[in-house]
C-alpha positions as protocol buffer text, in pm:
chain_id: "A"
residue {
  index: 1
  type: MET
  ca { x: 0 y: 0 z: 0 }
}
residue {
  index: 2
  type: GLU
  ca { x: 135 y: 341 z: -97 }
}
residue {
  index: 3
  type: LEU
  ca { x: 10 y: 684 z: 12 }
}
residue {
  index: 4
  type: THR
  ca { x: 49 y: 1007 z: -182 }
}
residue {
  index: 5
  type: PHE
  ca { x: -44 y: 1323 z: 6 }
}
residue {
  index: 6
  type: LEU
  ca { x: -215 y: 1562 z: -235 }
}
residue {
  index: 7
  type: GLY
  ca { x: -336 y: 1818 z: 18 }
}
residue {
  index: 8
  type: THR
  ca { x: -211 y: 1857 z: 375 }
}
residue {
  index: 9
  type: GLY
  ca { x: -344 y: 2196 z: 480 }
}
residue {
  index: 10
  type: ALA
  ca { x: -630 y: 2281 z: 714 }
}
residue {
  index: 11
  type: GLY
  ca { x: -926 y: 2501 z: 630 }
}
residue {
  index: 12
  type: ALA
  ca { x: -739 y: 2797 z: 783 }
}
residue {
  index: 13
  type: THR
  ca { x: -429 y: 2745 z: 569 }
}
residue {
  index: 14
  type: LEU
  ca { x: -298 y: 3049 z: 384 }
}
residue {
  index: 15
  type: GLY
  ca { x: -145 y: 3028 z: 38 }
}
residue {
  index: 16
  type: SER
  ca { x: -88 y: 2730 z: -193 }
}
residue {
  index: 17
  type: SER
  ca { x: 202 y: 2548 z: -28 }
}
residue {
  index: 18
  type: ARG
  ca { x: -53 y: 2319 z: 137 }
}
residue {
  index: 19
  type: PHE
  ca { x: -370 y: 2246 z: -56 }
}
residue {
  index: 20
  type: ARG
  ca { x: -677 y: 2125 z: 133 }
}
residue {
  index: 21
  type: SER
  ca { x: -713 y: 1767 z: 258 }
}
residue {
  index: 22
  type: SER
  ca { x: -662 y: 1473 z: 24 }
}
residue {
  index: 23
  type: ILE
  ca { x: -470 y: 1145 z: 20 }
}
residue {
  index: 24
  type: LEU
  ca { x: -436 y: 893 z: -261 }
}
residue {
  index: 25
  type: VAL
  ca { x: -408 y: 533 z: -139 }
}
residue {
  index: 26
  type: ALA
  ca { x: -288 y: 279 z: -395 }
}
residue {
  index: 27
  type: SER
  ca { x: -267 y: -99 z: -368 }
}
residue {
  index: 28
  type: GLY
  ca { x: -186 y: -279 z: -691 }
}
residue {
  index: 29
  type: ALA
  ca { x: -430 y: -162 z: -958 }
}
residue {
  index: 30
  type: VAL
  ca { x: -673 y: -21 z: -700 }
}
residue {
  index: 31
  type: GLY
  ca { x: -666 y: 345 z: -606 }
}
residue {
  index: 32
  type: VAL
  ca { x: -889 y: 526 z: -359 }
}
residue {
  index: 33
  type: LEU
  ca { x: -893 y: 890 z: -267 }
}
residue {
  index: 34
  type: LEU
  ca { x: -963 y: 1002 z: 88 }
}
residue {
  index: 35
  type: ASP
  ca { x: -1117 y: 1350 z: 69 }
}
residue {
  index: 36
  type: MET
  ca { x: -1060 y: 1597 z: -213 }
}
residue {
  index: 37
  type: GLY
  ca { x: -1022 y: 1948 z: -79 }
}
residue {
  index: 38
  type: ALA
  ca { x: -960 y: 2257 z: -287 }
}
residue {
  index: 39
  type: GLY
  ca { x: -642 y: 2228 z: -493 }
}
residue {
  index: 40
  type: ALA
  ca { x: -611 y: 1853 z: -453 }
}
residue {
  index: 41
  type: ASN
  ca { x: -765 y: 1809 z: -797 }
}
residue {
  index: 42
  type: LEU
  ca { x: -490 y: 2031 z: -940 }
}
residue {
  index: 43
  type: ARG
  ca { x: -224 y: 1830 z: -758 }
}
residue {
  index: 44
  type: LEU
  ca { x: -365 y: 1515 z: -921 }
}
residue {
  index: 45
  type: GLU
  ca { x: -330 y: 1680 z: -1260 }
}
residue {
  index: 46
  type: ASP
  ca { x: 22 y: 1808 z: -1192 }
}
residue {
  index: 47
  type: MET
  ca { x: 135 y: 1461 z: -1082 }
}
residue {
  index: 48
  type: GLY
  ca { x: -38 y: 1278 z: -1367 }
}
residue {
  index: 49
  type: LEU
  ca { x: -264 y: 1088 z: -1127 }
}
residue {
  index: 50
  type: THR
  ca { x: -614 y: 1175 z: -1253 }
}
residue {
  index: 51
  type: LYS
  ca { x: -672 y: 818 z: -1377 }
}
residue {
  index: 52
  type: SER
  ca { x: -507 y: 644 z: -1080 }
}
residue {
  index: 53
  type: PHE
  ca { x: -815 y: 596 z: -859 }
}
residue {
  index: 54
  type: GLN
  ca { x: -1162 y: 448 z: -891 }
}
residue {
  index: 55
  type: ALA
  ca { x: -1332 y: 584 z: -580 }
}
residue {
  index: 56
  type: LEU
  ca { x: -1343 y: 884 z: -348 }
}
residue {
  index: 57
  type: PHE
  ca { x: -1435 y: 856 z: 20 }
}
residue {
  index: 58
  type: VAL
  ca { x: -1536 y: 1187 z: 181 }
}
residue {
  index: 59
  type: THR
  ca { x: -1510 y: 1220 z: 560 }
}
residue {
  index: 60
  type: HIS
  ca { x: -1759 y: 1506 z: 601 }
}
residue {
  index: 61
  type: THR
  ca { x: -1917 y: 1796 z: 420 }
}
residue {
  index: 62
  type: HIS
  ca { x: -1699 y: 2087 z: 526 }
}
residue {
  index: 63
  type: LEU
  ca { x: -1576 y: 2254 z: 208 }
}
residue {
  index: 64
  type: ASP
  ca { x: -1205 y: 2196 z: 267 }
}
residue {
  index: 65
  type: HIS
  ca { x: -1267 y: 1821 z: 235 }
}
residue {
  index: 66
  type: PHE
  ca { x: -1459 y: 1805 z: -92 }
}
residue {
  index: 67
  type: ASN
  ca { x: -1427 y: 2140 z: -268 }
}
residue {
  index: 68
  type: GLY
  ca { x: -1189 y: 2000 z: -531 }
}
residue {
  index: 69
  type: LEU
  ca { x: -1446 y: 1743 z: -643 }
}
residue {
  index: 70
  type: PRO
  ca { x: -1674 y: 1955 z: -866 }
}
residue {
  index: 71
  type: ASP
  ca { x: -1387 y: 2078 z: -1082 }
}
residue {
  index: 72
  type: HIS
  ca { x: -1249 y: 1725 z: -1105 }
}
residue {
  index: 73
  type: LEU
  ca { x: -1589 y: 1598 z: -1218 }
}
residue {
  index: 74
  type: VAL
  ca { x: -1588 y: 1854 z: -1499 }
}
residue {
  index: 75
  type: LEU
  ca { x: -1248 y: 1723 z: -1606 }
}
residue {
  index: 76
  type: ARG
  ca { x: -1379 y: 1368 z: -1604 }
}
residue {
  index: 77
  type: LYS
  ca { x: -1672 y: 1471 z: -1821 }
}
residue {
  index: 78
  type: ILE
  ca { x: -1476 y: 1660 z: -2085 }
}
residue {
  index: 79
  type: THR
  ca { x: -1207 y: 1389 z: -2108 }
}
residue {
  index: 80
  type: ALA
  ca { x: -1461 y: 1101 z: -2118 }
}
residue {
  index: 81
  type: MET
  ca { x: -1332 y: 937 z: -1801 }
}
residue {
  index: 82
  type: PRO
  ca { x: -1554 y: 678 z: -1627 }
}
residue {
  index: 83
  type: LYS
  ca { x: -1810 y: 793 z: -1374 }
}
residue {
  index: 84
  type: LEU
  ca { x: -1650 y: 821 z: -1029 }
}
residue {
  index: 85
  type: PHE
  ca { x: -1779 y: 627 z: -729 }
}
residue {
  index: 86
  type: VAL
  ca { x: -1810 y: 866 z: -435 }
}
residue {
  index: 87
  type: ALA
  ca { x: -1898 y: 761 z: -79 }
}
residue {
  index: 88
  type: SER
  ca { x: -1987 y: 1018 z: 183 }
}
residue {
  index: 89
  type: PRO
  ca { x: -2192 y: 1079 z: 494 }
}
residue {
  index: 90
  type: PRO
  ca { x: -2531 y: 1237 z: 410 }
}
residue {
  index: 91
  type: GLY
  ca { x: -2525 y: 1590 z: 275 }
}
residue {
  index: 92
  type: LEU
  ca { x: -2301 y: 1579 z: -31 }
}
residue {
  index: 93
  type: GLY
  ca { x: -2575 y: 1478 z: -275 }
}
residue {
  index: 94
  type: PRO
  ca { x: -2783 y: 1797 z: -248 }
}
residue {
  index: 95
  type: VAL
  ca { x: -2471 y: 2009 z: -300 }
}
residue {
  index: 96
  type: LEU
  ca { x: -2375 y: 1825 z: -618 }
}
residue {
  index: 97
  type: SER
  ca { x: -2736 y: 1832 z: -739 }
}
residue {
  index: 98
  type: ALA
  ca { x: -2749 y: 2209 z: -693 }
}
residue {
  index: 99
  type: MET
  ca { x: -2430 y: 2248 z: -896 }
}
residue {
  index: 100
  type: LYS
  ca { x: -2576 y: 2031 z: -1171 }
}
residue {
  index: 101
  type: ALA
  ca { x: -2901 y: 2229 z: -1166 }
}
residue {
  index: 102
  type: ALA
  ca { x: -2699 y: 2549 z: -1207 }
}
residue {
  index: 103
  type: GLY
  ca { x: -2570 y: 2419 z: -1541 }
}
residue {
  index: 104
  type: ASN
  ca { x: -2266 y: 2209 z: -1455 }
}
residue {
  index: 105
  type: ASP
  ca { x: -2266 y: 1879 z: -1645 }
}
residue {
  index: 106
  type: ILE
  ca { x: -2129 y: 1660 z: -1366 }
}
residue {
  index: 107
  type: GLU
  ca { x: -2213 y: 1302 z: -1270 }
}
residue {
  index: 108
  type: VAL
  ca { x: -2111 y: 1065 z: -993 }
}
residue {
  index: 109
  type: GLU
  ca { x: -2209 y: 725 z: -863 }
}
residue {
  index: 110
  type: LEU
  ca { x: -2293 y: 845 z: -513 }
}
residue {
  index: 111
  type: LEU
  ca { x: -2330 y: 639 z: -198 }
}
residue {
  index: 112
  type: GLU
  ca { x: -2448 y: 836 z: 104 }
}
residue {
  index: 113
  type: ALA
  ca { x: -2456 y: 651 z: 435 }
}
residue {
  index: 114
  type: ASP
  ca { x: -2398 y: 721 z: 801 }
}
residue {
  index: 115
  type: LEU
  ca { x: -2105 y: 478 z: 789 }
}
residue {
  index: 116
  type: PRO
  ca { x: -1990 y: 443 z: 426 }
}
residue {
  index: 117
  type: ARG
  ca { x: -1805 y: 126 z: 327 }
}
residue {
  index: 118
  type: SER
  ca { x: -1710 y: -47 z: 5 }
}
residue {
  index: 119
  type: SER
  ca { x: -1478 y: -307 z: -151 }
}
residue {
  index: 120
  type: LEU
  ca { x: -1257 y: -256 z: -455 }
}
residue {
  index: 121
  type: GLY
  ca { x: -1072 y: -572 z: -550 }
}
residue {
  index: 122
  type: ASP
  ca { x: -873 y: -679 z: -245 }
}
residue {
  index: 123
  type: VAL
  ca { x: -912 y: -339 z: -80 }
}
residue {
  index: 124
  type: GLU
  ca { x: -1173 y: -295 z: 193 }
}
residue {
  index: 125
  type: VAL
  ca { x: -1274 y: 50 z: 310 }
}
residue {
  index: 126
  type: TRP
  ca { x: -1499 y: 108 z: 609 }
}
residue {
  index: 127
  type: SER
  ca { x: -1575 y: 396 z: 841 }
}
residue {
  index: 128
  type: VAL
  ca { x: -1637 y: 476 z: 1205 }
}
residue {
  index: 129
  type: PRO
  ca { x: -1789 y: 791 z: 1355 }
}
residue {
  index: 130
  type: GLY
  ca { x: -1559 y: 1084 z: 1420 }
}
residue {
  index: 131
  type: CYS
  ca { x: -1598 y: 1356 z: 1683 }
}
residue {
  index: 132
  type: HIS
  ca { x: -1603 y: 1678 z: 1483 }
}
residue {
  index: 133
  type: SER
  ca { x: -1818 y: 1993 z: 1497 }
}
residue {
  index: 134
  type: ILE
  ca { x: -2051 y: 1834 z: 1237 }
}
residue {
  index: 135
  type: TYR
  ca { x: -2113 y: 1467 z: 1165 }
}
residue {
  index: 136
  type: SER
  ca { x: -1795 y: 1310 z: 1028 }
}
residue {
  index: 137
  type: VAL
  ca { x: -1635 y: 972 z: 984 }
}
residue {
  index: 138
  type: ALA
  ca { x: -1285 y: 829 z: 993 }
}
residue {
  index: 139
  type: TYR
  ca { x: -1185 y: 569 z: 735 }
}
residue {
  index: 140
  type: VAL
  ca { x: -998 y: 241 z: 762 }
}
residue {
  index: 141
  type: VAL
  ca { x: -835 y: 105 z: 445 }
}
residue {
  index: 142
  type: ASP
  ca { x: -720 y: -259 z: 445 }
}
residue {
  index: 143
  type: ASP
  ca { x: -569 y: -445 z: 148 }
}
residue {
  index: 144
  type: GLY
  ca { x: -511 y: -774 z: 333 }
}
residue {
  index: 145
  type: LYS
  ca { x: -148 y: -687 z: 398 }
}
residue {
  index: 146
  type: LYS
  ca { x: -153 y: -345 z: 562 }
}
residue {
  index: 147
  type: ARG
  ca { x: -413 y: -135 z: 740 }
}
residue {
  index: 148
  type: LEU
  ca { x: -443 y: 243 z: 739 }
}
residue {
  index: 149
  type: LEU
  ca { x: -652 y: 462 z: 971 }
}
residue {
  index: 150
  type: TYR
  ca { x: -734 y: 812 z: 845 }
}
residue {
  index: 151
  type: SER
  ca { x: -899 y: 1035 z: 1104 }
}
residue {
  index: 152
  type: GLY
  ca { x: -1054 y: 1306 z: 887 }
}
residue {
  index: 153
  type: ASP
  ca { x: -1145 y: 1595 z: 1117 }
}
residue {
  index: 154
  type: THR
  ca { x: -1198 y: 1503 z: 1481 }
}
residue {
  index: 155
  type: ARG
  ca { x: -1113 y: 1597 z: 1833 }
}
residue {
  index: 156
  type: GLU
  ca { x: -945 y: 1344 z: 2060 }
}
residue {
  index: 157
  type: PRO
  ca { x: -1016 y: 1139 z: 2256 }
}
residue {
  index: 158
  type: CYS
  ca { x: -1272 y: 1000 z: 2012 }
}
residue {
  index: 159
  type: GLU
  ca { x: -1362 y: 652 z: 2130 }
}
residue {
  index: 160
  type: PRO
  ca { x: -1484 y: 506 z: 1797 }
}
residue {
  index: 161
  type: ILE
  ca { x: -1152 y: 600 z: 1639 }
}
residue {
  index: 162
  type: LEU
  ca { x: -940 y: 481 z: 1930 }
}
residue {
  index: 163
  type: ARG
  ca { x: -1119 y: 145 z: 1924 }
}
residue {
  index: 164
  type: GLU
  ca { x: -1000 y: 92 z: 1565 }
}
residue {
  index: 165
  type: LEU
  ca { x: -631 y: 113 z: 1654 }
}
residue {
  index: 166
  type: LYS
  ca { x: -581 y: -259 z: 1700 }
}
residue {
  index: 167
  type: GLY
  ca { x: -425 y: -402 z: 1387 }
}
residue {
  index: 168
  type: VAL
  ca { x: -357 y: -61 z: 1231 }
}
residue {
  index: 169
  type: ASP
  ca { x: -11 y: -21 z: 1074 }
}
residue {
  index: 170
  type: LEU
  ca { x: -25 y: 352 z: 1007 }
}
residue {
  index: 171
  type: VAL
  ca { x: -235 y: 636 z: 1151 }
}
residue {
  index: 172
  type: VAL
  ca { x: -284 y: 953 z: 947 }
}
residue {
  index: 173
  type: HIS
  ca { x: -432 y: 1207 z: 1183 }
}
residue {
  index: 174
  type: GLU
  ca { x: -535 y: 1569 z: 1164 }
}
residue {
  index: 175
  type: SER
  ca { x: -345 y: 1822 z: 1374 }
}
residue {
  index: 176
  type: SER
  ca { x: -506 y: 2159 z: 1321 }
}
residue {
  index: 177
  type: CYS
  ca { x: -330 y: 2357 z: 1593 }
}
residue {
  index: 178
  type: LEU
  ca { x: -39 y: 2334 z: 1834 }
}
residue {
  index: 179
  type: GLU
  ca { x: -208 y: 2292 z: 2172 }
}
residue {
  index: 180
  type: ASP
  ca { x: -590 y: 2301 z: 2198 }
}
residue {
  index: 181
  type: CYS
  ca { x: -858 y: 2341 z: 1931 }
}
residue {
  index: 182
  type: SER
  ca { x: -1109 y: 2092 z: 2069 }
}
residue {
  index: 183
  type: ARG
  ca { x: -1389 y: 2352 z: 2084 }
}
residue {
  index: 184
  type: TRP
  ca { x: -1385 y: 2350 z: 1703 }
}
residue {
  index: 185
  type: GLY
  ca { x: -1382 y: 1971 z: 1689 }
}
residue {
  index: 186
  type: HIS
  ca { x: -1013 y: 1941 z: 1607 }
}
residue {
  index: 187
  type: THR
  ca { x: -702 y: 1776 z: 1750 }
}
residue {
  index: 188
  type: SER
  ca { x: -379 y: 1957 z: 1832 }
}
residue {
  index: 189
  type: VAL
  ca { x: -31 y: 1838 z: 1739 }
}
residue {
  index: 190
  type: GLN
  ca { x: 42 y: 1765 z: 2104 }
}
residue {
  index: 191
  type: GLU
  ca { x: -279 y: 1570 z: 2155 }
}
residue {
  index: 192
  type: ALA
  ca { x: -213 y: 1357 z: 1846 }
}
residue {
  index: 193
  type: LEU
  ca { x: 135 y: 1275 z: 1976 }
}
residue {
  index: 194
  type: ASN
  ca { x: -9 y: 1179 z: 2315 }
}
residue {
  index: 195
  type: PHE
  ca { x: -295 y: 959 z: 2194 }
}
residue {
  index: 196
  type: PHE
  ca { x: -106 y: 776 z: 1918 }
}
residue {
  index: 197
  type: SER
  ca { x: 241 y: 747 z: 2069 }
}
residue {
  index: 198
  type: GLY
  ca { x: 246 y: 370 z: 2018 }
}
residue {
  index: 199
  type: LYS
  ca { x: 169 y: 385 z: 1646 }
}
residue {
  index: 200
  type: ARG
  ca { x: 347 y: 491 z: 1331 }
}
residue {
  index: 201
  type: LEU
  ca { x: 194 y: 837 z: 1296 }
}
residue {
  index: 202
  type: VAL
  ca { x: 165 y: 1090 z: 1014 }
}
residue {
  index: 203
  type: LEU
  ca { x: 23 y: 1433 z: 1093 }
}
residue {
  index: 204
  type: THR
  ca { x: -176 y: 1625 z: 831 }
}
residue {
  index: 205
  type: HIS
  ca { x: -443 y: 1899 z: 808 }
}
residue {
  index: 206
  type: ILE
  ca { x: -187 y: 2149 z: 937 }
}
residue {
  index: 207
  type: PRO
  ca { x: -221 y: 2524 z: 876 }
}
residue {
  index: 208
  type: SER
  ca { x: 79 y: 2646 z: 678 }
}
residue {
  index: 209
  type: GLN
  ca { x: 128 y: 2922 z: 934 }
}
residue {
  index: 210
  type: ILE
  ca { x: 223 y: 2681 z: 1215 }
}
residue {
  index: 211
  type: VAL
  ca { x: 438 y: 2427 z: 1029 }
}
residue {
  index: 212
  type: LYS
  ca { x: 771 y: 2542 z: 1175 }
}
residue {
  index: 213
  type: GLU
  ca { x: 638 y: 2533 z: 1531 }
}
residue {
  index: 214
  type: ALA
  ca { x: 480 y: 2193 z: 1466 }
}
residue {
  index: 215
  type: GLU
  ca { x: 811 y: 2055 z: 1342 }
}
residue {
  index: 216
  type: GLN
  ca { x: 983 y: 2172 z: 1659 }
}
residue {
  index: 217
  type: LEU
  ca { x: 712 y: 2017 z: 1876 }
}
residue {
  index: 218
  type: VAL
  ca { x: 710 y: 1685 z: 1692 }
}
residue {
  index: 219
  type: GLY
  ca { x: 1083 y: 1628 z: 1666 }
}
residue {
  index: 220
  type: GLY
  ca { x: 1121 y: 1269 z: 1548 }
}
residue {
  index: 221
  type: LYS
  ca { x: 805 y: 1137 z: 1712 }
}
residue {
  index: 222
  type: ALA
  ca { x: 591 y: 1150 z: 1395 }
}
residue {
  index: 223
  type: ILE
  ca { x: 603 y: 1243 z: 1029 }
}
residue {
  index: 224
  type: ILE
  ca { x: 463 y: 1580 z: 930 }
}
residue {
  index: 225
  type: ALA
  ca { x: 301 y: 1535 z: 590 }
}
residue {
  index: 226
  type: ARG
  ca { x: 359 y: 1782 z: 309 }
}
residue {
  index: 227
  type: ASP
  ca { x: 196 y: 1802 z: -32 }
}
residue {
  index: 228
  type: GLY
  ca { x: 357 y: 1549 z: -264 }
}
residue {
  index: 229
  type: LEU
  ca { x: 489 y: 1326 z: 15 }
}
residue {
  index: 230
  type: MET
  ca { x: 480 y: 954 z: -68 }
}
residue {
  index: 231
  type: ILE
  ca { x: 488 y: 681 z: 196 }
}
residue {
  index: 232
  type: ARG
  ca { x: 507 y: 310 z: 125 }
}
residue {
  index: 233
  type: MET
  ca { x: 358 y: 94 z: 398 }
}
């Protein structure tokens, strides 16, 4: 299983050094995208990866986690790419329908569920509830050899997520601030280090303005993701 980080910034990120949340997970011929925030669609194009995935799994309906999707769907339409399978908690469908009604010729194969899950070849993807300011899920991706846990947006401790840690080889967790942002439903860098100290940990969803301070705080205890980073599990 190989991860490519397409967007590693938070909603409050300034500039384009860190696009909004998105990770490409590849296992053999199967590719799944976890979130597609603004700019992630452009990163896919820059890296020649627009045809490398068959499904998108959205964690929640805050814009910084799906705002790159509409533009990507236009690209798929004009280049005659296959219809994309998109799984999401409830709420994404009406947004896409409104865009289509406004004149945008976009189509998806949409699955909305409280706990989205699907299988693609040998890859299983399932979700557990997160603990964010709106309803959200975290995703587990398992290809029979390795298992990934992606938090999406959540504060910690979040018991449904913590219960999934057994058997997980890599945790990719949001870290939206340095010390405490739980009132907004987010996890700080320090909290992520504390709760996942026994796991291989990658921190993402980091505002570009705090990256230097986050690097000092983390030291060698975790990997701080950046756009374009590739990790082989």
